[in-house]
MMTF fields as JSON, N, C-alpha, C and O atoms, coordinates in Angstrom:
{
  "mmtfVersion": "1.0.0",
  "mmtfProducer": "UNKNOWN",
  "numBonds": 463,
  "numAtoms": 464,
  "numGroups": 116,
  "numChains": 1,
  "numModels": 1,
  "chainsPerModel": [1],
  "groupsPerChain": [116],
  "chainIdList": ["A"],
  "bondAtomList": [4, 2, 8, 6, 12, 10, 16, 14, 20, 18, 24, 22, 28, 26, 32, 30, 36, 34, 40, 38, 44, 42, 48, 46, 52, 50, 56, 54, 60, 58, 64, 62, 68, 66, 72, 70, 76, 74, 80, 78, 84, 82, 88, 86, 92, 90, 96, 94, 100, 98, 104, 102, 108, 106, 112, 110, 116, 114, 120, 118, 124, 122, 128, 126, 132, 130, 136, 134, 140, 138, 144, 142, 148, 146, 152, 150, 156, 154, 160, 158, 164, 162, 168, 166, 172, 170, 176, 174, 180, 178, 184, 182, 188, 186, 192, 190, 196, 194, 200, 198, 204, 202, 208, 206, 212, 210, 216, 214, 220, 218, 224, 222, 228, 226, 232, 230, 236, 234, 240, 238, 244, 242, 248, 246, 252, 250, 256, 254, 260, 258, 264, 262, 268, 266, 272, 270, 276, 274, 280, 278, 284, 282, 288, 286, 292, 290, 296, 294, 300, 298, 304, 302, 308, 306, 312, 310, 316, 314, 320, 318, 324, 322, 328, 326, 332, 330, 336, 334, 340, 338, 344, 342, 348, 346, 352, 350, 356, 354, 360, 358, 364, 362, 368, 366, 372, 370, 376, 374, 380, 378, 384, 382, 388, 386, 392, 390, 396, 394, 400, 398, 404, 402, 408, 406, 412, 410, 416, 414, 420, 418, 424, 422, 428, 426, 432, 430, 436, 434, 440, 438, 444, 442, 448, 446, 452, 450, 456, 454, 460, 458],
  "bondOrderList": [1, 1, 1, 1, 1, 1, 1, 1, 1, 1, 1, 1, 1, 1, 1, 1, 1, 1, 1, 1, 1, 1, 1, 1, 1, 1, 1, 1, 1, 1, 1, 1, 1, 1, 1, 1, 1, 1, 1, 1, 1, 1, 1, 1, 1, 1, 1, 1, 1, 1, 1, 1, 1, 1, 1, 1, 1, 1, 1, 1, 1, 1, 1, 1, 1, 1, 1, 1, 1, 1, 1, 1, 1, 1, 1, 1, 1, 1, 1, 1, 1, 1, 1, 1, 1, 1, 1, 1, 1, 1, 1, 1, 1, 1, 1, 1, 1, 1, 1, 1, 1, 1, 1, 1, 1, 1, 1, 1, 1, 1, 1, 1, 1, 1, 1],
  "groupList": [{"groupName": "UNK", "atomNameList": ["N", "CA", "C", "O"], "elementList": ["N", "C", "C", "O"], "formalChargeList": [0, 0, 0, 0], "bondAtomList": [1, 0, 2, 1, 3, 2], "bondOrderList": [1, 1, 2], "singleLetterCode": "X", "chemCompType": "L-PEPTIDE LINKING"}],
  "groupTypeList": [0, 0, 0, 0, 0, 0, 0, 0, 0, 0, 0, 0, 0, 0, 0, 0, 0, 0, 0, 0, 0, 0, 0, 0, 0, 0, 0, 0, 0, 0, 0, 0, 0, 0, 0, 0, 0, 0, 0, 0, 0, 0, 0, 0, 0, 0, 0, 0, 0, 0, 0, 0, 0, 0, 0, 0, 0, 0, 0, 0, 0, 0, 0, 0, 0, 0, 0, 0, 0, 0, 0, 0, 0, 0, 0, 0, 0, 0, 0, 0, 0, 0, 0, 0, 0, 0, 0, 0, 0, 0, 0, 0, 0, 0, 0, 0, 0, 0, 0, 0, 0, 0, 0, 0, 0, 0, 0, 0, 0, 0, 0, 0, 0, 0, 0, 0],
  "groupIdList": [1, 2, 3, 4, 5, 6, 7, 8, 9, 10, 11, 12, 13, 14, 15, 16, 17, 18, 19, 20, 21, 22, 23, 24, 25, 26, 27, 28, 29, 30, 31, 32, 33, 34, 35, 36, 37, 38, 39, 40, 41, 42, 43, 44, 45, 46, 47, 48, 49, 50, 51, 52, 53, 54, 55, 56, 57, 58, 59, 60, 61, 62, 63, 64, 65, 66, 67, 68, 69, 70, 71, 72, 73, 74, 75, 76, 77, 78, 79, 80, 81, 82, 83, 84, 85, 86, 87, 88, 89, 90, 91, 92, 93, 94, 95, 96, 97, 98, 99, 100, 101, 102, 103, 104, 105, 106, 107, 108, 109, 110, 111, 112, 113, 114, 115, 116],
  "secStructList": [7, 6, 2, 2, 2, 2, 2, 2, 6, 6, 7, 1, 7, 3, 3, 3, 3, 3, 7, 7, 6, 6, 6, 7, 7, 7, 3, 3, 3, 3, 3, 7, 7, 3, 3, 7, 1, 1, 3, 3, 3, 3, 7, 7, 6, 6, 4, 4, 4, 7, 6, 6, 2, 2, 2, 2, 2, 1, 1, 7, 5, 5, 7, 7, 5, 7, 1, 1, 7, 5, 7, 7, 7, 5, 7, 7, 7, 7, 7, 7, 6, 6, 2, 2, 2, 2, 6, 6, 2, 2, 2, 2, 2, 2, 2, 7, 2, 2, 2, 2, 2, 2, 2, 7, 1, 7, 7, 1, 7, 7, 3, 3, 3, 3, 7, 7],
  "xCoordList": [8.302, 7.948, 7.247, 6.062, 7.574, 7.068, 5.274, 4.443, 4.968, 3.962, 2.787, 1.665, 3.627, 3.343, 2.755, 1.592, 3.639, 3.392, 1.924, 1.041, 2.045, 1.186, -0.578, -1.664, -0.15, -1.733, -2.02, -3.123, -0.906, -1.962, -1.916, -2.4, -1.385, -1.422, -3.052, -3.423, -3.738, -4.836, -5.872, -7.059, -5.477, -6.632, -6.51, -5.481, -7.863, -8.068, -7.732, -7.644, -7.617, -7.45, -6.505, -6.221, -6.164, -5.668, -5.925, -6.042, -5.99, -6.202, -4.478, -3.537, -4.544, -3.142, -3.645, -4.845, -3.021, -2.921, -1.813, -0.677, -2.141, -0.928, -1.141, -2.191, 0.069, 0.113, -0.728, -0.953, -1.306, -2.038, -0.852, -0.279, -0.427, 0.457, -0.156, 0.472, -1.385, -1.895, -2.123, -1.601, -2.776, -2.928, -2.294, -2.647, -1.46, -0.982, -1.413, -0.602, -3.092, -3.416, -3.305, -2.87, -3.601, -3.754, -5.045, -6.111, -4.715, -5.441, -5.935, -5.192, -7.129, -6.707, -7.754, -8.684, -7.035, -8.299, -7.584, -6.49, -8.72, -8.76, -8.423, -9.212, -6.997, -6.361, -6.538, -7.219, -5.717, -5.784, -4.036, -3.373, -3.743, -2.307, -1.814, -2.449, -0.611, -0.102, 1.471, 2.258, 1.678, 3.13, 4.086, 3.896, 5.085, 6.086, 7.56, 8.253, 7.984, 9.126, 8.69, 7.705, 9.713, 9.825, 8.706, 8.611, 7.999, 7.864, 5.761, 5.241, 5.39, 4.084, 3.84, 4.707, 2.935, 3.174, 1.663, 0.656, 1.789, 0.122, 0.194, 1.139, -0.619, -1.107, -1.927, -2.968, -1.946, -3.216, -3.688, -3.091, -5.158, -5.94, -5.943, -6.22, -5.407, -5.716, -4.064, -3.38, -3.419, -2.102, -1.385, -1.734, -0.294, -0.005, -0.647, -0.129, -2.252, -2.839, -3.547, -4.494, -2.987, -4.107, -3.489, -2.279, -4.23, -4.471, -3.735, -2.995, -3.339, -2.595, -1.395, -0.51, -1.17, 0.015, 1.407, 2.612, 0.472, 0.907, 1.082, 1.839, 0.683, 0.819, 1.826, 2.404, 2.104, 3.731, 4.682, 5.745, 4.427, 5.605, 6.049, 7.254, 5.07, 5.664, 5.763, 6.308, 5.379, 5.723, 5.614, 4.641, 6.947, 7.265, 7.098, 7.74, 6.177, 6.201, 4.577, 3.822, 3.924, 2.925, 2.37, 3.238, 1.425, 1.058, 0.084, -0.78, 0.46, -0.325, -1.402, -0.955, -2.315, -2.975, -4.124, -4.756, -4.134, -5.119, -5.077, -4.248, -6.456, -6.32, -6.187, -6.209, -5.92, -5.275, -3.809, -3.159, -3.081, -1.75, -1.413, -1.787, -0.565, 0.068, 1.587, 2.455, 1.988, 3.291, 3.899, 4.068, 4.155, 4.784, 5.655, 5.85, 6.333, 7.347, 7.424, 6.67, 8.763, 8.654, 8.007, 7.939, 7.685, 6.867, 8.29, 9.266, 8.165, 8.656, 8.377, 8.426, 8.059, 7.447, 8.427, 9.643, 7.706, 7.366, 7.744, 7.383, 8.268, 8.333, 9.0, 9.343, 9.484, 9.936, 9.171, 9.11, 8.596, 7.369, 7.697, 6.869, 8.963, 8.984, 8.645, 8.095, 9.19, 8.62, 6.82, 6.027, 6.632, 5.512, 3.899, 2.671, 5.154, 4.423, 3.935, 3.03, 5.431, 4.97, 4.023, 3.396, 4.118, 3.524, 1.627, 0.705, 1.48, -0.006, -0.14, -1.305, 0.88, 0.69, 0.263, -0.612, 1.054, 0.383, -0.34, -0.192, -1.46, -2.11, -3.455, -4.401, -3.127, -3.966, -4.133, -5.255, -3.098, -3.456, -4.177, -4.651, -4.415, -4.31, -5.949, -6.702, -6.488, -7.819, -8.564, -9.69, -7.596, -8.415, -7.774, -7.669, -7.427, -7.331, -8.248, -7.835, -9.392, -10.49, -11.135, -12.186, -10.566, -10.668, -10.101, -10.573, -8.592, -7.343, -7.913, -8.052, -8.524, -8.336, -9.385, -9.138, -10.857, -11.568, -11.338, -11.892, -10.672, -10.661, -9.749, -10.073, -8.035, -6.978, -6.775, -5.753, -7.508, -7.558, -6.501, -6.51, -5.156, -4.102, -3.024, -2.933, -2.417, -1.063, 0.195, 1.044, 0.505, 2.104, 2.788, 3.906, 2.391, 3.075, 3.082, 2.146, 3.692, 3.148, 3.645, 4.158, 3.96, 4.682, 4.969, 4.296, 6.162, 6.658, 6.838, 7.53, 6.107, 6.454, 7.101, 6.922, 7.951, 8.948, 7.882, 7.32, 7.746, 6.866, 7.975, 7.627, 9.138, 9.832, 10.563, 11.254],
  "yCoordList": [-14.54, -13.527, -14.313, -14.053, -15.842, -16.327, -16.787, -17.285, -16.648, -16.108, -15.267, -15.378, -14.356, -12.609, -13.182, -13.583, -13.197, -13.526, -14.854, -14.68, -15.682, -16.58, -16.334, -16.744, -15.523, -14.88, -13.618, -13.345, -13.036, -11.626, -12.394, -11.678, -13.71, -14.21, -14.125, -13.781, -14.397, -14.68, -13.415, -13.575, -12.332, -11.666, -10.427, -10.102, -9.857, -8.955, -7.248, -6.424, -7.244, -6.216, -6.642, -7.71, -5.307, -5.723, -4.198, -3.188, -4.348, -3.036, -2.506, -3.193, -1.373, -0.146, 0.279, 0.045, 0.858, 1.548, 2.564, 2.187, 3.838, 4.69, 5.772, 5.952, 6.354, 7.663, 8.462, 8.221, 9.599, 10.845, 11.879, 11.861, 12.494, 13.746, 14.898, 15.916, 15.016, 16.16, 15.689, 16.379, 14.673, 14.203, 13.008, 12.809, 12.357, 11.566, 10.126, 9.232, 9.926, 8.785, 7.756, 8.084, 6.528, 5.489, 5.764, 6.114, 5.496, 5.471, 4.524, 4.467, 3.768, 2.34, 2.939, 3.745, 2.017, 2.465, 0.727, 0.166, 0.513, -0.581, -0.464, 0.198, -0.927, -0.945, -1.883, -2.899, -1.453, -2.683, -3.065, -2.808, -3.767, -4.186, -5.512, -6.513, -5.105, -5.998, -6.533, -5.757, -7.913, -8.394, -8.301, -8.203, -8.357, -8.896, -9.032, -8.029, -10.291, -10.923, -10.79, -11.407, -9.623, -9.799, -8.499, -8.066, -8.113, -6.999, -6.291, -6.607, -5.803, -4.915, -3.79, -2.919, -3.584, -2.135, -1.733, -2.359, -0.551, -0.203, 1.497, 2.277, 1.658, 2.96, 3.479, 2.824, 4.628, 5.404, 6.158, 6.974, 5.648, 6.129, 7.751, 7.942, 8.854, 10.477, 10.38, 11.395, 8.859, 9.485, 10.214, 9.976, 11.186, 11.987, 12.977, 13.324, 13.337, 13.94, 12.93, 13.337, 11.667, 10.983, 11.216, 11.35, 11.235, 11.648, 10.629, 11.086, 9.441, 8.04, 8.469, 8.733, 8.611, 8.938, 9.828, 9.635, 11.055, 12.501, 11.979, 12.768, 11.155, 10.106, 9.454, 9.249, 8.972, 7.801, 9.195, 9.177, 9.957, 11.078, 11.299, 11.297, 11.536, 12.227, 11.803, 12.357, 10.354, 9.22, 7.692, 6.991, 7.599, 6.437, 4.922, 3.986, 5.009, 3.387, 3.145, 4.108, 1.475, 1.183, -0.122, -0.995, -0.46, -1.574, -2.161, -1.491, -3.743, -4.191, -5.794, -6.595, -5.741, -6.796, -7.298, -6.594, -8.825, -9.331, -10.945, -11.642, -11.648, -12.583, -13.103, -14.323, -11.731, -12.76, -12.321, -12.088, -12.159, -11.555, -9.961, -9.06, -10.183, -8.423, -7.845, -8.495, -7.094, -6.806, -5.234, -4.533, -4.887, -3.802, -3.785, -4.836, -2.32, -2.043, -0.883, -0.038, -0.544, 0.655, 1.038, 0.164, 1.947, 2.515, 2.996, 3.608, 2.678, 3.697, 4.242, 3.483, 5.5, 5.622, 5.623, 5.532, 5.751, 5.556, 6.387, 7.18, 7.285, 8.196, 8.538, 9.719, 7.43, 7.376, 6.839, 5.617, 7.503, 7.484, 6.19, 5.613, 5.116, 4.133, 2.809, 1.723, 3.368, 2.182, 2.274, 1.335, 3.353, 3.885, 3.247, 3.175, 2.916, 2.474, 1.185, 0.698, 0.687, -0.77, -1.613, -2.65, -0.827, -1.278, -0.644, -1.141, 0.232, 0.357, -0.649, -0.855, -1.274, -2.37, -3.675, -4.491, -3.673, -4.933, -4.908, -5.785, -3.77, -3.563, -3.999, -4.737, -3.124, -3.893, -5.279, -5.728, -5.933, -7.533, -8.24, -9.305, -7.49, -8.242, -7.592, -8.482, -6.486, -6.036, -6.175, -6.67, -5.511, -5.179, -3.634, -2.66, -3.637, -2.287, -0.987, 0.164, -1.38, -0.825, -0.764, -0.13, -1.446, -1.251, 0.356, 1.3, 0.157, 0.873, 1.851, 2.679, 2.44, 3.267, 4.318, 5.371, 3.247, 4.148, 4.32, 5.317, 3.652, 3.988, 4.966, 5.733, 4.586, 5.108, 6.597, 6.578, 7.795, 8.775, 9.8, 10.829, 9.199, 10.023, 8.897, 8.44, 8.547, 7.339, 8.077, 7.699, 9.058, 9.642, 8.81, 8.594, 8.111, 7.57, 6.271, 5.72, 5.444, 4.34, 3.869, 4.947, 3.124, 2.755, 1.695, 1.04, 1.013, -0.515, -0.873, -0.371, -1.703, -2.273, -3.391, -3.682, -3.976, -5.606, -6.075, -5.532, -7.517, -8.48, -8.991, -10.172, -8.962, -9.49, -8.665, -9.19],
  "zCoordList": [7.399, 6.064, 5.653, 5.862, 4.765, 4.202, 5.108, 4.348, 6.168, 6.53, 6.136, 5.641, 6.614, 6.329, 4.777, 4.725, 3.501, 2.322, 1.904, 1.064, 2.507, 2.451, 2.951, 2.541, 3.94, 4.67, 3.506, 3.031, 3.237, 2.177, 0.433, -0.444, 0.014, -1.226, -1.623, -2.746, -0.81, -1.479, -1.212, -1.497, -0.737, -0.259, -1.465, -2.056, -1.633, -1.826, -1.929, -2.84, -0.586, 0.521, 1.769, 2.312, 1.952, 3.363, 3.876, 3.181, 5.549, 6.181, 6.612, 7.006, 6.407, 6.897, 8.266, 8.418, 9.329, 10.15, 9.878, 9.59, 9.969, 9.747, 11.117, 11.734, 11.346, 12.462, 11.695, 10.509, 12.433, 11.672, 11.552, 12.642, 10.966, 11.313, 11.538, 11.248, 12.048, 12.741, 14.032, 14.907, 14.421, 15.287, 16.199, 17.361, 15.616, 16.143, 16.481, 16.722, 16.48, 16.527, 15.617, 14.513, 15.802, 14.753, 14.01, 14.517, 12.401, 11.669, 10.476, 9.496, 10.464, 9.59, 8.414, 8.45, 7.196, 5.934, 5.215, 5.151, 4.888, 3.589, 2.74, 2.066, 1.877, 0.979, -0.063, 0.076, -1.507, -2.557, -2.102, -1.097, -3.342, -2.617, -3.751, -4.083, -4.109, -4.761, -4.07, -3.528, -4.224, -3.622, -4.775, -5.987, -4.097, -5.657, -4.992, -4.818, -4.642, -3.736, -2.374, -1.968, -1.264, -0.457, 0.115, 1.263, -1.011, -0.715, -1.299, -2.369, -0.718, -0.463, -1.343, -1.271, -2.118, -2.92, -2.756, -3.088, -2.171, -1.923, -2.926, -2.814, -3.535, -4.373, -3.841, -3.786, -3.292, -2.521, -3.623, -4.324, -3.671, -4.492, -5.561, -6.745, -4.229, -4.856, -4.986, -5.117, -4.928, -5.148, -4.016, -2.86, -4.296, -3.768, -2.517, -1.456, -3.207, -2.362, -1.127, -0.453, -0.957, -0.556, 1.173, 1.353, 2.058, 3.688, 3.876, 4.747, 3.682, 4.479, 4.019, 4.832, 2.577, 2.217, 2.586, 2.422, 3.256, 3.169, 5.04, 5.606, 5.747, 7.059, 7.339, 8.406, 5.782, 5.503, 5.464, 6.084, 4.997, 4.681, 5.822, 6.07, 6.743, 8.322, 8.905, 9.86, 9.059, 10.215, 9.171, 8.891, 8.818, 8.179, 8.223, 7.747, 8.846, 9.747, 9.596, 9.733, 9.233, 8.858, 9.53, 9.505, 10.011, 9.824, 8.584, 8.018, 8.254, 7.115, 8.052, 8.873, 7.683, 8.377, 7.172, 6.385, 7.357, 6.906, 7.076, 6.49, 8.287, 8.004, 8.986, 9.148, 10.363, 11.895, 11.768, 12.788, 10.111, 10.406, 10.081, 9.33, 11.026, 10.947, 10.498, 11.081, 9.866, 9.82, 9.875, 8.877, 11.099, 11.546, 10.298, 9.688, 9.783, 9.3, 9.043, 9.525, 7.879, 7.249, 5.783, 4.919, 5.612, 4.767, 3.686, 4.118, 2.63, 2.035, 0.863, -0.105, 0.66, -0.745, -1.833, -1.667, -3.175, -3.844, -4.69, -3.82, -5.872, -6.365, -7.241, -7.3, -8.406, -9.918, -10.642, -10.778, -11.114, -12.998, -12.902, -12.197, -13.499, -14.086, -12.68, -12.867, -11.281, -10.706, -10.366, -10.291, -10.248, -10.488, -11.51, -11.477, -12.341, -13.517, -13.954, -14.631, -12.926, -13.213, -12.112, -12.327, -10.837, -9.904, -10.127, -9.48, -10.917, -11.005, -12.379, -12.72, -13.177, -14.217, -13.288, -13.577, -12.159, -11.608, -10.635, -9.784, -10.449, -9.855, -10.942, -10.664, -12.531, -12.904, -13.413, -13.649, -13.579, -13.443, -12.827, -13.222, -11.317, -10.009, -10.296, -10.691, -10.194, -10.406, -11.608, -11.665, -13.034, -13.528, -14.09, -13.345, -15.369, -16.1, -15.717, -15.579, -15.599, -15.73, -14.621, -14.525, -13.583, -11.812, -11.57, -10.938, -12.562, -11.65, -12.192, -11.292, -13.576, -14.057, -12.894, -12.307, -12.95, -12.382, -11.089, -10.624, -10.308, -9.124, -8.252, -7.346, -9.032, -9.08, -9.936, -10.622, -10.014, -10.663, -10.694, -11.369, -9.494, -9.68, -9.435, -8.296, -10.174, -9.965, -9.918, -10.726, -9.14, -8.994, -8.392, -8.859, -7.242, -6.345, -5.931, -6.51, -5.181, -4.419, -3.291, -2.99, -2.33, -0.749, -0.893, -1.689, -0.148, -0.447, 1.258, 2.144, 1.23, 3.025, 2.187, 1.004, 3.178, 3.273, 4.201, 5.153, 3.512, 4.248, 5.294, 5.28, 6.257, 7.133, 8.079, 8.952]
}
């Protein structure tokens, strides 16, 4: 777990791979992320309307990779407004509030991925 946290710590984005809800194919996307304790948190750009988020809702497994390190695990959707707001605030600290406001027009959900 510590190796995964360290591998992702200095990165600005990671590659996620999810299973397509209609095709069943593996689909990859680069995404921004934040880490807190033993978890990574992702915020879909268009919130609950994002295709990768809909895919995770159907098949709640995800692969996250960067720097030659990959973690496969459960993807837990977060819909509680207070938790989502906390995660979005962490995004603002990492990337800047202006960037988050510009790139994330809908901030109604997040996804938690354990790093271990």
